MDAnalysis code that builds the backbone (N, CA, C; Angstrom):
import MDAnalysis as mda
import numpy as np

u = mda.Universe.empty(279, n_residues=93, atom_resindex=np.repeat(np.arange(93), 3), trajectory=True)
u.add_TopologyAttr("name", ["N", "CA", "C"] * 93)
u.add_TopologyAttr("resid", np.arange(1, 94))
u.add_TopologyAttr("resname", ["MET", "TYR", "ASN", "LYS", "PHE", "MET", "LYS", "ILE", "PHE", "TRP", "ILE", "ALA", "THR", "PHE", "LEU", "LEU", "LEU", "LEU", "VAL", "GLY", "LEU", "PHE", "TYR", "TRP", "PHE", "GLN", "TRP", "ARG", "PRO", "SER", "GLN", "ILE", "ARG", "LYS", "GLU", "CYS", "PHE", "ALA", "GLU", "VAL", "TYR", "SER", "ASP", "LYS", "THR", "ASP", "LEU", "GLN", "TRP", "ALA", "GLU", "GLY", "LYS", "GLU", "TRP", "MET", "ALA", "TYR", "LYS", "PHE", "GLU", "GLY", "PHE", "HIS", "TYR", "LYS", "TYR", "GLY", "TRP", "LEU", "TYR", "PRO", "TYR", "TRP", "ARG", "LEU", "ASP", "ASP", "SER", "LYS", "ASP", "LYS", "TYR", "LYS", "GLY", "CYS", "LEU", "ILE", "PHE", "ARG", "GLY", "LEU", "LYS"])
u.atoms.positions = np.array([
    [33.364, 14.568, -32.531],
    [32.139, 13.196, -32.503],
    [32.384, 12.719, -30.984],
    [34.118, 11.676, -30.936],
    [33.922, 10.411, -29.263],
    [33.624, 11.258, -28.139],
    [33.299, 12.434, -27.760],
    [33.703, 12.783, -26.071],
    [32.079, 13.715, -26.349],
    [31.323, 13.610, -27.613],
    [30.188, 14.098, -27.588],
    [28.782, 13.038, -27.734],
    [29.932, 12.185, -27.777],
    [28.679, 10.438, -27.678],
    [29.003, 9.956, -25.885],
    [29.801, 10.382, -25.700],
    [30.890, 9.726, -24.589],
    [29.664, 11.273, -23.441],
    [29.318, 11.706, -23.824],
    [28.802, 12.735, -22.893],
    [27.929, 12.127, -22.939],
    [26.756, 11.743, -24.629],
    [25.293, 11.766, -23.908],
    [24.603, 10.225, -23.495],
    [26.199, 9.528, -23.301],
    [26.053, 8.123, -22.669],
    [25.563, 8.147, -21.782],
    [27.338, 8.889, -20.452],
    [27.159, 8.958, -19.424],
    [25.598, 9.834, -18.602],
    [24.875, 11.385, -20.130],
    [24.113, 11.947, -18.936],
    [22.773, 11.003, -19.253],
    [22.434, 9.129, -20.327],
    [21.516, 9.000, -19.562],
    [21.778, 7.574, -19.082],
    [22.776, 6.785, -18.290],
    [23.381, 6.300, -17.665],
    [23.370, 6.996, -16.189],
    [23.200, 8.544, -16.373],
    [23.015, 8.727, -14.723],
    [21.478, 8.851, -14.496],
    [20.738, 9.828, -16.046],
    [19.491, 9.054, -15.392],
    [18.456, 8.317, -15.328],
    [19.151, 6.655, -16.196],
    [18.616, 5.896, -15.688],
    [18.561, 5.547, -14.454],
    [20.282, 5.493, -14.054],
    [20.561, 5.096, -12.651],
    [19.576, 5.803, -11.824],
    [19.127, 7.056, -11.405],
    [18.548, 7.457, -10.770],
    [16.981, 7.455, -11.151],
    [16.388, 7.438, -11.850],
    [15.169, 6.157, -12.477],
    [14.867, 5.184, -12.031],
    [15.867, 4.436, -11.524],
    [16.408, 2.445, -11.321],
    [15.569, 3.553, -9.055],
    [16.604, 4.106, -8.338],
    [16.648, 4.741, -7.597],
    [15.513, 4.393, -6.587],
    [14.947, 5.518, -7.858],
    [13.799, 6.254, -7.749],
    [12.614, 5.218, -7.693],
    [12.460, 4.575, -8.746],
    [11.712, 3.232, -8.704],
    [11.614, 2.543, -7.242],
    [13.187, 1.852, -7.035],
    [13.797, 0.988, -6.559],
    [12.922, 1.354, -4.215],
    [13.419, 2.282, -4.488],
    [12.843, 3.408, -2.814],
    [12.271, 3.412, -2.776],
    [10.949, 4.176, -3.904],
    [10.185, 5.746, -3.403],
    [9.013, 4.848, -4.596],
    [9.088, 4.541, -5.124],
    [7.597, 3.747, -6.288],
    [7.920, 2.231, -5.732],
    [8.176, 1.936, -6.261],
    [8.078, -0.129, -5.390],
    [7.108, -0.268, -4.062],
    [7.504, 0.836, -3.427],
    [7.870, 0.352, -1.504],
    [6.103, 0.815, -1.443],
    [5.411, 2.201, -2.231],
    [4.298, 2.945, -1.597],
    [3.739, 1.774, -2.862],
    [3.216, 1.235, -3.972],
    [2.837, 0.755, -3.987],
    [2.274, -0.901, -4.071],
    [3.492, -1.929, -3.329],
    [3.069, -2.578, -2.044],
    [2.298, -1.809, -1.035],
    [2.921, -1.247, -0.140],
    [2.607, -0.749, 0.710],
    [0.230, -0.608, 0.476],
    [0.023, -0.345, -0.852],
    [-1.451, 0.313, -1.102],
    [-1.360, -1.211, -1.532],
    [-0.708, -2.854, -2.325],
    [-1.893, -3.373, -3.011],
    [-2.158, -3.862, -1.013],
    [-1.231, -4.389, -0.337],
    [-1.112, -4.339, 1.326],
    [-2.175, -3.682, 1.972],
    [-2.285, -2.933, 2.042],
    [-3.609, -2.461, 2.311],
    [-5.017, -2.623, 2.267],
    [-4.455, -2.565, 1.150],
    [-6.018, -2.994, 0.575],
    [-6.288, -4.864, 0.245],
    [-5.905, -5.342, 0.711],
    [-5.732, -7.100, 0.787],
    [-6.219, -6.647, 2.251],
    [-5.875, -6.929, 3.689],
    [-6.325, -6.581, 4.038],
    [-7.283, -5.887, 5.267],
    [-7.197, -4.704, 4.860],
    [-7.955, -3.860, 4.859],
    [-8.512, -3.832, 4.536],
    [-8.593, -3.752, 2.926],
    [-10.283, -2.719, 1.845],
    [-12.030, -4.269, 2.448],
    [-12.596, -3.573, 1.813],
    [-13.900, -4.033, 1.422],
    [-13.454, -5.036, -0.352],
    [-13.466, -5.623, -0.900],
    [-13.472, -6.405, -1.868],
    [-14.730, -7.057, -2.867],
    [-16.168, -7.098, -1.676],
    [-17.175, -7.658, -2.168],
    [-17.844, -7.192, -2.257],
    [-19.052, -7.393, -2.905],
    [-20.501, -5.987, -3.490],
    [-21.118, -5.466, -1.872],
    [-20.786, -6.183, -0.762],
    [-21.361, -5.572, 0.783],
    [-20.680, -4.956, 1.478],
    [-19.644, -5.162, 0.393],
    [-18.013, -4.337, 1.252],
    [-17.628, -5.655, 2.810],
    [-18.284, -6.612, 2.676],
    [-17.788, -7.704, 3.630],
    [-16.552, -8.432, 3.208],
    [-15.511, -8.574, 4.510],
    [-14.298, -9.464, 4.630],
    [-14.062, -10.028, 5.873],
    [-13.186, -11.258, 5.116],
    [-13.575, -11.697, 6.953],
    [-13.298, -11.233, 7.711],
    [-13.780, -11.445, 8.730],
    [-13.753, -11.168, 10.338],
    [-14.010, -9.054, 10.526],
    [-13.923, -8.175, 9.723],
    [-14.768, -7.266, 9.580],
    [-16.472, -7.341, 10.376],
    [-17.407, -6.813, 10.700],
    [-18.431, -6.737, 11.818],
    [-18.853, -5.488, 11.722],
    [-20.945, -5.856, 11.173],
    [-21.670, -4.389, 10.470],
    [-21.848, -3.593, 11.857],
    [-20.894, -1.915, 11.730],
    [-21.316, -1.681, 13.366],
    [-21.534, -0.191, 12.730],
    [-21.372, 0.439, 13.886],
    [-21.965, 1.614, 13.031],
    [-19.738, 2.481, 13.886],
    [-19.688, 3.175, 12.514],
    [-18.593, 3.792, 12.792],
    [-17.852, 5.195, 12.724],
    [-19.523, 6.624, 12.851],
    [-19.294, 7.425, 12.914],
    [-20.218, 8.508, 13.274],
    [-20.234, 9.067, 14.396],
    [-21.522, 9.445, 14.794],
    [-21.162, 10.858, 14.001],
    [-23.157, 11.061, 13.341],
    [-22.820, 12.963, 13.255],
    [-25.020, 13.505, 13.711],
    [-24.016, 14.316, 14.675],
    [-25.306, 14.902, 15.309],
    [-25.902, 13.834, 16.247],
    [-27.152, 13.845, 16.147],
    [-28.246, 12.041, 16.940],
    [-28.562, 11.175, 15.295],
    [-27.282, 10.524, 14.365],
    [-27.212, 9.611, 13.768],
    [-25.765, 8.976, 13.437],
    [-25.552, 7.156, 13.900],
    [-25.130, 7.335, 13.432],
    [-25.103, 6.703, 11.988],
    [-23.734, 6.653, 11.147],
    [-23.436, 5.952, 10.273],
    [-22.676, 4.685, 10.471],
    [-23.327, 3.299, 9.675],
    [-22.926, 2.277, 9.510],
    [-22.157, 1.557, 7.949],
    [-21.114, 0.167, 8.510],
    [-20.061, -0.079, 7.684],
    [-19.665, -1.644, 7.982],
    [-19.350, -2.402, 7.596],
    [-18.751, -4.144, 7.717],
    [-17.556, -2.772, 8.376],
    [-16.556, -2.909, 9.187],
    [-15.087, -2.600, 9.728],
    [-14.366, -4.308, 10.755],
    [-12.882, -3.852, 11.066],
    [-12.695, -4.573, 11.567],
    [-12.609, -3.665, 13.272],
    [-13.449, -5.118, 14.188],
    [-13.454, -4.378, 15.607],
    [-12.489, -4.243, 16.064],
    [-12.080, -3.660, 17.389],
    [-10.997, -2.437, 17.813],
    [-10.391, -3.709, 18.682],
    [-11.357, -5.399, 18.525],
    [-10.426, -6.512, 19.063],
    [-9.519, -7.072, 18.844],
    [-9.945, -6.763, 16.621],
    [-9.405, -7.307, 16.154],
    [-8.220, -6.620, 15.410],
    [-8.457, -5.757, 14.988],
    [-7.336, -5.168, 14.968],
    [-5.818, -5.616, 14.842],
    [-5.418, -5.422, 16.061],
    [-4.243, -6.110, 16.155],
    [-3.447, -8.077, 15.167],
    [-5.019, -8.688, 15.195],
    [-4.357, -9.487, 14.091],
    [-5.153, -8.795, 12.597],
    [-4.954, -8.283, 12.482],
    [-4.873, -7.671, 10.845],
    [-3.746, -6.708, 10.737],
    [-3.056, -6.150, 11.911],
    [-1.677, -5.919, 11.343],
    [-0.381, -6.879, 11.629],
    [-0.870, -7.662, 11.920],
    [-0.584, -9.031, 12.358],
    [0.540, -9.346, 10.522],
    [-1.051, -9.560, 9.530],
    [-1.581, -9.053, 8.538],
    [-1.252, -8.580, 7.427],
    [-1.458, -7.413, 7.920],
    [0.423, -6.480, 7.444],
    [0.758, -6.714, 7.358],
    [1.444, -6.454, 8.116],
    [3.509, -7.197, 8.713],
    [3.580, -7.655, 7.791],
    [2.640, -9.207, 8.396],
    [3.280, -10.255, 7.447],
    [3.345, -9.913, 5.986],
    [1.890, -9.105, 4.999],
    [2.130, -9.130, 3.652],
    [3.377, -7.923, 2.892],
    [3.613, -7.170, 4.177],
    [4.542, -6.872, 4.067],
    [6.243, -7.808, 3.372],
    [5.714, -8.297, 4.989],
    [7.482, -9.330, 4.763],
    [7.894, -10.198, 3.098],
    [5.998, -10.739, 3.386],
    [6.202, -11.854, 2.051],
    [6.678, -10.841, 0.474],
    [5.650, -9.837, 0.367],
    [6.433, -9.378, -0.932],
    [8.218, -7.993, -0.793],
    [7.861, -8.596, 0.547],
    [9.909, -8.450, 0.234],
    [10.056, -6.571, 1.037],
    [9.288, -6.091, 0.951],
    [9.401, -4.703, 1.964],
    [10.727, -4.520, 3.239],
    [10.379, -5.146, 4.420],
    [10.077, -5.054, 5.299],
    [11.809, -6.893, 5.709],
])
């Protein structure tokens, strides 16, 4: 009886350790990256505008351009810095 209990205890402990490691090294970093990306690059308002974005053509199809709110190429470095800062603030880097 005691050996059976100890066997179940160690299996449960091992499984909890695996789940904890998966959470800490896989799930948590991916969620932090998603949140930071959404915070810095996504469109959070009704008109898909965020600070620093400009209305410009982003895709050419045939003879037509598609337009949207985008970060201009000269501001991408600033966005990358904000993204890195978000990762650092949330404890990923």
